[in-house]
N, CA, C and O atoms as CSV, one atom per row, in Angstrom:
chain,resi,resn,atom,element,x,y,z
A,1,MET,N,N,-6.283,19.853,-15.126
A,1,MET,CA,C,-5.991,19.935,-13.722
A,1,MET,C,C,-5.285,18.651,-13.282
A,1,MET,O,O,-5.748,17.550,-13.580
A,2,LYS,N,N,-4.177,18.797,-12.582
A,2,LYS,CA,C,-3.456,17.642,-12.058
A,2,LYS,C,C,-4.143,17.189,-10.778
A,2,LYS,O,O,-4.519,18.001,-9.932
A,3,ARG,N,N,-4.298,15.883,-10.655
A,3,ARG,CA,C,-4.934,15.366,-9.451
A,3,ARG,C,C,-3.965,14.435,-8.736
A,3,ARG,O,O,-3.365,13.551,-9.346
A,4,THR,N,N,-3.827,14.645,-7.453
A,4,THR,CA,C,-3.051,13.764,-6.606
A,4,THR,C,C,-4.011,13.191,-5.583
A,4,THR,O,O,-4.770,13.932,-4.958
A,5,TYR,N,N,-3.986,11.903,-5.412
A,5,TYR,CA,C,-4.870,11.253,-4.472
A,5,TYR,C,C,-4.101,10.939,-3.200
A,5,TYR,O,O,-3.044,10.309,-3.246
A,6,GLU,N,N,-4.625,11.371,-2.076
A,6,GLU,CA,C,-4.033,11.051,-0.787
A,6,GLU,C,C,-4.932,10.009,-0.118
A,6,GLU,O,O,-6.143,10.206,-0.007
A,7,TYR,N,N,-4.351,8.937,0.310
A,7,TYR,CA,C,-5.104,7.881,0.968
A,7,TYR,C,C,-4.650,7.771,2.413
A,7,TYR,O,O,-3.454,7.749,2.701
A,8,ASP,N,N,-5.620,7.703,3.321
A,8,ASP,CA,C,-5.276,7.499,4.717
A,8,ASP,C,C,-4.627,6.146,4.899
A,8,ASP,O,O,-3.664,6.003,5.653
A,9,ASP,N,N,-5.158,5.153,4.202
A,9,ASP,CA,C,-4.576,3.826,4.323
A,9,ASP,C,C,-4.682,3.101,2.991
A,9,ASP,O,O,-5.685,2.449,2.700
A,10,ILE,N,N,-3.648,3.221,2.199
A,10,ILE,CA,C,-3.588,2.562,0.893
A,10,ILE,C,C,-3.123,1.115,1.049
A,10,ILE,O,O,-3.140,0.340,0.093
A,11,ARG,N,N,-2.709,0.763,2.268
A,11,ARG,CA,C,-2.160,-0.577,2.491
A,11,ARG,C,C,-3.069,-1.705,2.000
A,11,ARG,O,O,-2.574,-2.631,1.357
A,12,PRO,N,N,-4.377,-1.668,2.272
A,12,PRO,CA,C,-5.204,-2.788,1.784
A,12,PRO,C,C,-5.174,-2.942,0.265
A,12,PRO,O,O,-5.165,-4.062,-0.245
A,13,VAL,N,N,-5.159,-1.822,-0.458
A,13,VAL,CA,C,-5.107,-1.891,-1.915
A,13,VAL,C,C,-3.771,-2.471,-2.360
A,13,VAL,O,O,-3.729,-3.388,-3.180
A,14,LEU,N,N,-2.677,-1.935,-1.818
A,14,LEU,CA,C,-1.354,-2.442,-2.177
A,14,LEU,C,C,-1.189,-3.902,-1.766
A,14,LEU,O,O,-0.640,-4.702,-2.523
A,15,GLU,N,N,-1.657,-4.249,-0.580
A,15,GLU,CA,C,-1.522,-5.628,-0.117
A,15,GLU,C,C,-2.262,-6.592,-1.030
A,15,GLU,O,O,-1.776,-7.689,-1.303
A,16,ARG,N,N,-3.437,-6.186,-1.504
A,16,ARG,CA,C,-4.193,-7.048,-2.419
A,16,ARG,C,C,-3.431,-7.218,-3.731
A,16,ARG,O,O,-3.310,-8.330,-4.245
A,17,LEU,N,N,-2.920,-6.111,-4.269
A,17,LEU,CA,C,-2.171,-6.192,-5.522
A,17,LEU,C,C,-0.881,-6.991,-5.344
A,17,LEU,O,O,-0.525,-7.803,-6.198
A,18,ILE,N,N,-0.189,-6.757,-4.239
A,18,ILE,CA,C,1.066,-7.473,-3.977
A,18,ILE,C,C,0.801,-8.950,-3.741
A,18,ILE,O,O,1.588,-9.796,-4.165
A,19,ALA,N,N,-0.298,-9.269,-3.071
A,19,ALA,CA,C,-0.639,-10.675,-2.829
A,19,ALA,C,C,-0.853,-11.405,-4.149
A,19,ALA,O,O,-0.534,-12.587,-4.276
A,20,ASP,N,N,-1.399,-10.684,-5.134
A,20,ASP,CA,C,-1.595,-11.277,-6.449
A,20,ASP,C,C,-0.271,-11.462,-7.170
A,20,ASP,O,O,-0.190,-12.176,-8.169
A,21,LYS,N,N,0.780,-10.803,-6.647
A,21,LYS,CA,C,2.105,-10.793,-7.271
A,21,LYS,C,C,1.970,-10.213,-8.671
A,21,LYS,O,O,0.884,-9.806,-9.084
A,22,GLU,N,N,3.050,-10.180,-9.374
A,22,GLU,CA,C,2.966,-9.746,-10.753
A,22,GLU,C,C,2.325,-10.875,-11.541
A,22,GLU,O,O,2.612,-12.052,-11.324
A,23,SER,N,N,1.457,-10.492,-12.453
A,23,SER,CA,C,0.717,-11.487,-13.212
A,23,SER,C,C,0.401,-10.913,-14.576
A,23,SER,O,O,0.959,-9.891,-14.975
A,24,GLY,N,N,-0.479,-11.561,-15.277
A,24,GLY,CA,C,-0.931,-11.060,-16.555
A,24,GLY,C,C,-1.800,-9.827,-16.427
A,24,GLY,O,O,-2.158,-9.208,-17.428
A,25,GLU,N,N,-2.144,-9.462,-15.181
A,25,GLU,CA,C,-3.007,-8.304,-14.970
A,25,GLU,C,C,-2.423,-7.274,-14.013
A,25,GLU,O,O,-2.989,-6.191,-13.869
A,26,VAL,N,N,-1.307,-7.578,-13.353
A,26,VAL,CA,C,-0.685,-6.647,-12.403
A,26,VAL,C,C,0.819,-6.621,-12.650
A,26,VAL,O,O,1.466,-7.666,-12.725
A,27,GLU,N,N,1.365,-5.413,-12.774
A,27,GLU,CA,C,2.808,-5.263,-12.996
A,27,GLU,C,C,3.310,-4.080,-12.168
A,27,GLU,O,O,2.713,-3.003,-12.177
A,28,PHE,N,N,4.404,-4.294,-11.462
A,28,PHE,CA,C,5.051,-3.229,-10.691
A,28,PHE,C,C,6.292,-2.788,-11.444
A,28,PHE,O,O,7.026,-3.615,-11.985
A,29,LYS,N,N,6.525,-1.475,-11.480
A,29,LYS,CA,C,7.691,-0.927,-12.172
A,29,LYS,C,C,8.443,-0.004,-11.231
A,29,LYS,O,O,7.877,0.961,-10.718
A,30,SER,N,N,9.711,-0.294,-11.005
A,30,SER,CA,C,10.545,0.615,-10.230
A,30,SER,C,C,10.791,1.851,-11.079
A,30,SER,O,O,11.078,1.744,-12.272
A,31,SER,N,N,10.679,3.015,-10.470
A,31,SER,CA,C,10.903,4.248,-11.216
A,31,SER,C,C,11.852,5.177,-10.476
A,31,SER,O,O,11.905,6.377,-10.749
A,32,LYS,N,N,12.595,4.614,-9.545
A,32,LYS,CA,C,13.564,5.409,-8.794
A,32,LYS,C,C,14.598,6.033,-9.721
A,32,LYS,O,O,15.012,7.172,-9.505
A,33,GLY,N,N,15.018,5.308,-10.746
A,33,GLY,CA,C,16.045,5.803,-11.648
A,33,GLY,C,C,15.504,6.512,-12.881
A,33,GLY,O,O,16.273,6.851,-13.781
A,34,GLY,N,N,14.208,6.740,-12.942
A,34,GLY,CA,C,13.609,7.405,-14.090
A,34,GLY,C,C,12.410,6.633,-14.596
A,34,GLY,O,O,12.038,5.596,-14.047
A,35,PHE,N,N,11.814,7.155,-15.649
A,35,PHE,CA,C,10.651,6.515,-16.256
A,35,PHE,C,C,11.039,5.111,-16.702
A,35,PHE,O,O,11.994,4.955,-17.462
A,36,PRO,N,N,10.320,4.086,-16.246
A,36,PRO,CA,C,10.685,2.701,-16.585
A,36,PRO,C,C,10.438,2.398,-18.059
A,36,PRO,O,O,9.287,2.323,-18.490
A,37,GLN,N,N,11.488,2.225,-18.825
A,37,GLN,CA,C,11.364,1.991,-20.259
A,37,GLN,C,C,10.665,0.674,-20.582
A,37,GLN,O,O,10.088,0.535,-21.660
A,38,THR,N,N,10.707,-0.291,-19.670
A,38,THR,CA,C,10.013,-1.561,-19.916
A,38,THR,C,C,8.497,-1.397,-19.813
A,38,THR,O,O,7.741,-2.329,-20.087
A,39,PHE,N,N,8.065,-0.203,-19.415
A,39,PHE,CA,C,6.625,0.045,-19.325
A,39,PHE,C,C,5.924,-0.233,-20.652
A,39,PHE,O,O,4.839,-0.814,-20.665
A,40,TRP,N,N,6.533,0.174,-21.769
A,40,TRP,CA,C,5.850,0.079,-23.062
A,40,TRP,C,C,5.611,-1.362,-23.482
A,40,TRP,O,O,4.627,-1.644,-24.165
A,41,GLN,N,N,6.481,-2.274,-23.092
A,41,GLN,CA,C,6.249,-3.696,-23.359
A,41,GLN,C,C,5.024,-4.183,-22.584
A,41,GLN,O,O,4.191,-4.920,-23.110
A,42,THR,N,N,4.934,-3.756,-21.327
A,42,THR,CA,C,3.799,-4.150,-20.497
A,42,THR,C,C,2.512,-3.523,-21.034
A,42,THR,O,O,1.476,-4.183,-21.112
A,43,TYR,N,N,2.590,-2.241,-21.405
A,43,TYR,CA,C,1.423,-1.551,-21.973
A,43,TYR,C,C,0.900,-2.315,-23.185
A,43,TYR,O,O,-0.302,-2.549,-23.313
A,44,SER,N,N,1.813,-2.700,-24.071
A,44,SER,CA,C,1.434,-3.430,-25.273
A,44,SER,C,C,0.807,-4.774,-24.921
A,44,SER,O,O,-0.205,-5.168,-25.499
A,45,SER,N,N,1.408,-5.461,-23.983
A,45,SER,CA,C,0.886,-6.755,-23.553
A,45,SER,C,C,-0.525,-6.619,-22.989
A,45,SER,O,O,-1.415,-7.396,-23.336
A,46,PHE,N,N,-0.726,-5.634,-22.122
A,46,PHE,CA,C,-2.047,-5.428,-21.528
A,46,PHE,C,C,-3.060,-4.989,-22.588
A,46,PHE,O,O,-4.230,-5.367,-22.523
A,47,ALA,N,N,-2.614,-4.196,-23.558
A,47,ALA,CA,C,-3.514,-3.722,-24.618
A,47,ALA,C,C,-4.010,-4.884,-25.468
A,47,ALA,O,O,-5.105,-4.821,-26.028
A,48,ASN,N,N,-3.215,-5.936,-25.568
A,48,ASN,CA,C,-3.580,-7.092,-26.383
A,48,ASN,C,C,-4.296,-8.181,-25.602
A,48,ASN,O,O,-4.567,-9.257,-26.137
A,49,THR,N,N,-4.605,-7.906,-24.329
A,49,THR,CA,C,-5.324,-8.883,-23.502
A,49,THR,C,C,-6.524,-8.177,-22.863
A,49,THR,O,O,-7.208,-7.387,-23.514
A,50,ASN,N,N,-6.767,-8.466,-21.599
A,50,ASN,CA,C,-7.907,-7.884,-20.896
A,50,ASN,C,C,-7.560,-6.612,-20.139
A,50,ASN,O,O,-8.351,-6.161,-19.311
A,51,GLY,N,N,-6.407,-6.025,-20.398
A,51,GLY,CA,C,-5.990,-4.827,-19.665
A,51,GLY,C,C,-5.272,-5.227,-18.395
A,51,GLY,O,O,-4.912,-6.390,-18.214
A,52,GLY,N,N,-5.064,-4.251,-17.509
A,52,GLY,CA,C,-4.385,-4.556,-16.263
A,52,GLY,C,C,-4.024,-3.315,-15.489
A,52,GLY,O,O,-4.413,-2.203,-15.845
A,53,THR,N,N,-3.275,-3.519,-14.426
A,53,THR,CA,C,-2.854,-2.446,-13.532
A,53,THR,C,C,-1.333,-2.396,-13.511
A,53,THR,O,O,-0.667,-3.410,-13.303
A,54,ILE,N,N,-0.794,-1.199,-13.730
A,54,ILE,CA,C,0.652,-0.981,-13.650
A,54,ILE,C,C,0.887,0.058,-12.570
A,54,ILE,O,O,0.240,1.104,-12.547
A,55,ILE,N,N,1.819,-0.241,-11.677
A,55,ILE,CA,C,2.135,0.681,-10.592
A,55,ILE,C,C,3.594,1.080,-10.710
A,55,ILE,O,O,4.485,0.244,-10.556
A,56,PHE,N,N,3.843,2.363,-10.983
A,56,PHE,CA,C,5.191,2.922,-11.041
A,56,PHE,C,C,5.581,3.300,-9.622
A,56,PHE,O,O,4.760,3.836,-8.877
A,57,GLY,N,N,6.809,3.033,-9.241
A,57,GLY,CA,C,7.293,3.462,-7.932
A,57,GLY,C,C,7.312,2.351,-6.913
A,57,GLY,O,O,7.482,2.606,-5.721
A,58,VAL,N,N,7.141,1.117,-7.361
A,58,VAL,CA,C,7.220,-0.047,-6.481
A,58,VAL,C,C,8.205,-1.013,-7.117
A,58,VAL,O,O,8.083,-1.356,-8.293
A,59,LYS,N,N,9.185,-1.449,-6.331
A,59,LYS,CA,C,10.149,-2.414,-6.866
A,59,LYS,C,C,9.977,-3.752,-6.169
A,59,LYS,O,O,9.555,-3.832,-5.015
A,60,GLU,N,N,10.313,-4.786,-6.898
A,60,GLU,CA,C,10.242,-6.144,-6.371
A,60,GLU,C,C,11.658,-6.677,-6.241
A,60,GLU,O,O,12.467,-6.556,-7.161
A,61,LYS,N,N,11.944,-7.263,-5.098
A,61,LYS,CA,C,13.247,-7.901,-4.894
A,61,LYS,C,C,13.025,-9.156,-4.067
A,61,LYS,O,O,12.503,-9.101,-2.954
A,62,ASP,N,N,13.425,-10.273,-4.624
A,62,ASP,CA,C,13.305,-11.569,-3.951
A,62,ASP,C,C,11.882,-11.833,-3.470
A,62,ASP,O,O,11.674,-12.341,-2.368
A,63,GLY,N,N,10.905,-11.484,-4.307
A,63,GLY,CA,C,9.512,-11.751,-3.970
A,63,GLY,C,C,8.905,-10.777,-2.984
A,63,GLY,O,O,7.759,-10.954,-2.572
A,64,LYS,N,N,9.652,-9.745,-2.594
A,64,LYS,CA,C,9.132,-8.721,-1.684
A,64,LYS,C,C,9.029,-7.405,-2.439
A,64,LYS,O,O,9.791,-7.154,-3.374
A,65,PHE,N,N,8.088,-6.572,-2.031
A,65,PHE,CA,C,7.825,-5.332,-2.740
A,65,PHE,C,C,8.097,-4.142,-1.836
A,65,PHE,O,O,7.771,-4.155,-0.648
A,66,PHE,N,N,8.710,-3.095,-2.429
A,66,PHE,CA,C,9.091,-1.904,-1.684
A,66,PHE,C,C,8.725,-0.659,-2.490
A,66,PHE,O,O,8.862,-0.640,-3.713
A,67,LEU,N,N,8.257,0.383,-1.793
A,67,LEU,CA,C,8.027,1.659,-2.453
A,67,LEU,C,C,9.372,2.288,-2.752
A,67,LEU,O,O,10.272,2.246,-1.913
A,68,ASP,N,N,9.527,2.876,-3.938
A,68,ASP,CA,C,10.784,3.496,-4.342
A,68,ASP,C,C,11.086,4.774,-3.574
A,68,ASP,O,O,12.250,5.152,-3.441
A,69,GLY,N,N,10.063,5.442,-3.070
A,69,GLY,CA,C,10.294,6.708,-2.371
A,69,GLY,C,C,10.423,7.876,-3.332
A,69,GLY,O,O,11.179,8.811,-3.067
A,70,ILE,N,N,9.693,7.841,-4.452
A,70,ILE,CA,C,9.775,8.966,-5.379
A,70,ILE,C,C,8.966,10.146,-4.848
A,70,ILE,O,O,8.001,9.973,-4.103
A,71,THR,N,N,9.372,11.331,-5.240
A,71,THR,CA,C,8.723,12.552,-4.771
A,71,THR,C,C,7.490,12.856,-5.631
A,71,THR,O,O,7.286,12.266,-6.691
A,72,LYS,N,N,6.688,13.785,-5.143
A,72,LYS,CA,C,5.516,14.208,-5.900
A,72,LYS,C,C,5.946,14.803,-7.240
A,72,LYS,O,O,5.306,14.564,-8.264
A,73,GLU,N,N,7.031,15.575,-7.230
A,73,GLU,CA,C,7.533,16.177,-8.463
A,73,GLU,C,C,7.964,15.103,-9.463
A,73,GLU,O,O,7.685,15.218,-10.656
A,74,GLN,N,N,8.643,14.062,-8.982
A,74,GLN,CA,C,9.047,12.973,-9.871
A,74,GLN,C,C,7.813,12.279,-10.445
A,74,GLN,O,O,7.762,11.989,-11.640
A,75,ALA,N,N,6.821,12.014,-9.596
A,75,ALA,CA,C,5.601,11.351,-10.059
A,75,ALA,C,C,4.905,12.191,-11.129
A,75,ALA,O,O,4.426,11.654,-12.128
A,76,GLU,N,N,4.850,13.504,-10.921
A,76,GLU,CA,C,4.223,14.388,-11.909
A,76,GLU,C,C,5.012,14.389,-13.217
A,76,GLU,O,O,4.422,14.407,-14.298
A,77,LYS,N,N,6.348,14.369,-13.123
A,77,LYS,CA,C,7.187,14.313,-14.330
A,77,LYS,C,C,6.963,12.999,-15.073
A,77,LYS,O,O,6.840,12.999,-16.298
A,78,TYR,N,N,6.907,11.886,-14.355
A,78,TYR,CA,C,6.690,10.591,-14.996
A,78,TYR,C,C,5.325,10.549,-15.673
A,78,TYR,O,O,5.177,9.955,-16.741
A,79,LYS,N,N,4.340,11.173,-15.061
A,79,LYS,CA,C,3.015,11.211,-15.668
A,79,LYS,C,C,3.065,12.027,-16.961
A,79,LYS,O,O,2.480,11.621,-17.965
A,80,ARG,N,N,3.750,13.167,-16.951
A,80,ARG,CA,C,3.915,13.972,-18.171
A,80,ARG,C,C,4.666,13.170,-19.237
A,80,ARG,O,O,4.261,13.136,-20.399
A,81,ASP,N,N,5.765,12.524,-18.829
A,81,ASP,CA,C,6.544,11.705,-19.766
A,81,ASP,C,C,5.673,10.605,-20.375
A,81,ASP,O,O,5.743,10.327,-21.572
A,82,PHE,N,N,4.865,9.998,-19.536
A,82,PHE,CA,C,3.986,8.933,-20.002
A,82,PHE,C,C,3.057,9.442,-21.101
A,82,PHE,O,O,2.977,8.840,-22.172
A,83,PHE,N,N,2.362,10.539,-20.847
A,83,PHE,CA,C,1.408,11.036,-21.836
A,83,PHE,C,C,2.094,11.608,-23.066
A,83,PHE,O,O,1.545,11.520,-24.164
A,84,ASN,N,N,3.275,12.190,-22.916
A,84,ASN,CA,C,4.025,12.645,-24.094
A,84,ASN,C,C,4.391,11.456,-24.982
A,84,ASN,O,O,4.271,11.531,-26.204
A,85,ASN,N,N,4.829,10.378,-24.376
A,85,ASN,CA,C,5.219,9.188,-25.128
A,85,ASN,C,C,4.029,8.380,-25.618
A,85,ASN,O,O,4.132,7.647,-26.601
A,86,LEU,N,N,2.911,8.511,-24.940
A,86,LEU,CA,C,1.710,7.774,-25.337
A,86,LEU,C,C,1.272,8.171,-26.743
A,86,LEU,O,O,0.672,7.371,-27.461
A,87,HIS,N,N,1.568,9.389,-27.125
A,87,HIS,CA,C,1.163,9.881,-28.429
A,87,HIS,C,C,2.295,9.813,-29.461
A,87,HIS,O,O,2.226,10.442,-30.516
A,88,SER,N,N,3.328,9.045,-29.141
A,88,SER,CA,C,4.444,8.834,-30.056
A,88,SER,C,C,4.250,7.488,-30.747
A,88,SER,O,O,4.106,6.463,-30.080
A,89,LYS,N,N,4.245,7.484,-32.061
A,89,LYS,CA,C,4.073,6.236,-32.821
A,89,LYS,C,C,5.228,5.267,-32.597
A,89,LYS,O,O,5.105,4.081,-32.905
A,90,GLN,N,N,6.361,5.759,-32.058
A,90,GLN,CA,C,7.478,4.863,-31.756
A,90,GLN,C,C,7.136,3.945,-30.586
A,90,GLN,O,O,7.675,2.843,-30.487
A,91,ASN,N,N,6.246,4.389,-29.702
A,91,ASN,CA,C,5.899,3.606,-28.516
A,91,ASN,C,C,4.530,2.944,-28.604
A,91,ASN,O,O,4.350,1.822,-28.131
A,92,VAL,N,N,3.558,3.641,-29.212
A,92,VAL,CA,C,2.172,3.180,-29.144
A,92,VAL,C,C,1.475,3.405,-30.482
A,92,VAL,O,O,1.554,4.491,-31.056
A,93,ASN,N,N,0.798,2.381,-30.968
A,93,ASN,CA,C,0.007,2.544,-32.184
A,93,ASN,C,C,-1.298,3.272,-31.903
A,93,ASN,O,O,-1.678,4.188,-32.632
A,94,ILE,N,N,-1.979,2.859,-30.842
A,94,ILE,CA,C,-3.265,3.455,-30.487
A,94,ILE,C,C,-3.238,3.782,-28.995
A,94,ILE,O,O,-3.135,2.870,-28.174
A,95,PRO,N,N,-3.328,5.060,-28.626
A,95,PRO,CA,C,-3.360,5.408,-27.198
A,95,PRO,C,C,-4.699,4.988,-26.580
A,95,PRO,O,O,-5.763,5.443,-27.002
A,96,LEU,N,N,-4.625,4.121,-25.584
A,96,LEU,CA,C,-5.839,3.592,-24.968
A,96,LEU,C,C,-6.179,4.235,-23.625
A,96,LEU,O,O,-7.287,4.056,-23.119
A,97,LEU,N,N,-5.242,4.978,-23.043
A,97,LEU,CA,C,-5.457,5.551,-21.720
A,97,LEU,C,C,-5.683,7.051,-21.818
A,97,LEU,O,O,-5.220,7.705,-22.752
A,98,ASN,N,N,-6.404,7.586,-20.834
A,98,ASN,CA,C,-6.580,9.029,-20.727
A,98,ASN,C,C,-6.181,9.475,-19.321
A,98,ASN,O,O,-5.785,8.649,-18.498
A,99,GLU,N,N,-6.282,10.756,-19.047
A,99,GLU,CA,C,-5.832,11.329,-17.764
A,99,GLU,C,C,-6.463,10.630,-16.553
A,99,GLU,O,O,-5.800,10.456,-15.531
A,100,GLN,N,N,-7.719,10.234,-16.657
A,100,GLN,CA,C,-8.394,9.604,-15.527
A,100,GLN,C,C,-7.878,8.198,-15.238
A,100,GLN,O,O,-8.103,7.665,-14.151
A,101,ASP,N,N,-7.192,7.600,-16.200
A,101,ASP,CA,C,-6.683,6.237,-16.021
A,101,ASP,C,C,-5.352,6.181,-15.283
A,101,ASP,O,O,-4.918,5.107,-14.866
A,102,VAL,N,N,-4.697,7.336,-15.117
A,102,VAL,CA,C,-3.384,7.388,-14.471
A,102,VAL,C,C,-3.469,8.350,-13.299
A,102,VAL,O,O,-3.691,9.548,-13.480
A,103,GLN,N,N,-3.289,7.819,-12.098
A,103,GLN,CA,C,-3.414,8.620,-10.886
A,103,GLN,C,C,-2.084,8.709,-10.160
A,103,GLN,O,O,-1.308,7.754,-10.133
A,104,ILE,N,N,-1.834,9.871,-9.571
A,104,ILE,CA,C,-0.697,10.027,-8.669
A,104,ILE,C,C,-1.232,9.778,-7.270
A,104,ILE,O,O,-2.191,10.417,-6.837
A,105,VAL,N,N,-0.607,8.848,-6.569
A,105,VAL,CA,C,-1.063,8.471,-5.235
A,105,VAL,C,C,0.030,8.792,-4.232
A,105,VAL,O,O,1.185,8.412,-4.425
A,106,GLY,N,N,-0.331,9.491,-3.157
A,106,GLY,CA,C,0.602,9.795,-2.085
A,106,GLY,C,C,0.367,8.881,-0.898
A,106,GLY,O,O,-0.772,8.594,-0.528
A,107,PHE,N,N,1.466,8.430,-0.309
A,107,PHE,CA,C,1.359,7.532,0.842
A,107,PHE,C,C,2.627,7.631,1.684
A,107,PHE,O,O,3.725,7.401,1.178
A,108,ASP,N,N,2.485,7.970,2.957
A,108,ASP,CA,C,3.615,8.039,3.892
A,108,ASP,C,C,4.785,8.857,3.356
A,108,ASP,O,O,5.942,8.472,3.528
A,109,GLY,N,N,4.490,9.987,2.704
A,109,GLY,CA,C,5.547,10.863,2.227
A,109,GLY,C,C,6.192,10.446,0.922
A,109,GLY,O,O,7.137,11.092,0.470
A,110,THR,N,N,5.706,9.387,0.309
A,110,THR,CA,C,6.214,8.948,-0.988
A,110,THR,C,C,5.048,8.903,-1.969
A,110,THR,O,O,3.884,8.942,-1.571
A,111,TYR,N,N,5.369,8.823,-3.226
A,111,TYR,CA,C,4.327,8.841,-4.264
A,111,TYR,C,C,4.566,7.724,-5.256
A,111,TYR,O,O,5.684,7.231,-5.410
A,112,PHE,N,N,3.502,7.339,-5.921
A,112,PHE,CA,C,3.615,6.398,-7.021
A,112,PHE,C,C,2.492,6.663,-8.011
A,112,PHE,O,O,1.501,7.315,-7.684
A,113,LEU,N,N,2.657,6.153,-9.217
A,113,LEU,CA,C,1.631,6.253,-10.254
A,113,LEU,C,C,0.890,4.949,-10.317
A,113,LEU,O,O,1.475,3.869,-10.234
A,114,PHE,N,N,-0.399,5.068,-10.464
A,114,PHE,CA,C,-1.295,3.927,-10.492
A,114,PHE,C,C,-2.060,4.023,-11.802
A,114,PHE,O,O,-2.824,4.967,-12.003
A,115,SER,N,N,-1.867,3.064,-12.689
A,115,SER,CA,C,-2.508,3.086,-13.992
A,115,SER,C,C,-3.309,1.812,-14.190
A,115,SER,O,O,-2.794,0.706,-14.027
A,116,THR,N,N,-4.585,1.984,-14.544
A,116,THR,CA,C,-5.443,0.832,-14.784
A,116,THR,C,C,-6.105,0.983,-16.137
A,116,THR,O,O,-6.596,2.057,-16.484
A,117,SER,N,N,-6.114,-0.091,-16.893
A,117,SER,CA,C,-6.756,-0.053,-18.208
A,117,SER,C,C,-7.556,-1.306,-18.443
A,117,SER,O,O,-7.333,-2.338,-17.809
A,118,GLN,N,N,-8.483,-1.205,-19.353
A,118,GLN,CA,C,-9.259,-2.338,-19.824
A,118,GLN,C,C,-8.789,-2.632,-21.235
A,118,GLN,O,O,-8.678,-1.713,-22.046
A,119,GLY,N,N,-8.513,-3.877,-21.547
A,119,GLY,CA,C,-8.036,-4.230,-22.886
A,119,GLY,C,C,-9.121,-4.176,-23.922
A,119,GLY,O,O,-8.868,-4.448,-25.096
């Protein structure tokens, strides 16, 4: 079953993550132009440390963060692409995430993927 999470006010969560900026535990990936291929480098990095949070659909420009405005359909496609590639030995040696670790989040008519893992 596909799950989409609707939040009345996701701003506090995003503001906390954005305040932390990108770090060894938080990474934002723009996905307006498609599945972010640099995701696998971040996945590998997080897998070799304490894990972290990756958010697809948020871009950073000059230290400011913006939602890409991807649709629910795009978010669902990226989630499918993610899990299809997760089981490809070209991208991942050991798949560490499952369906519950990757959520589609809707906010103000736009969507993003929220992935959290423990290393």
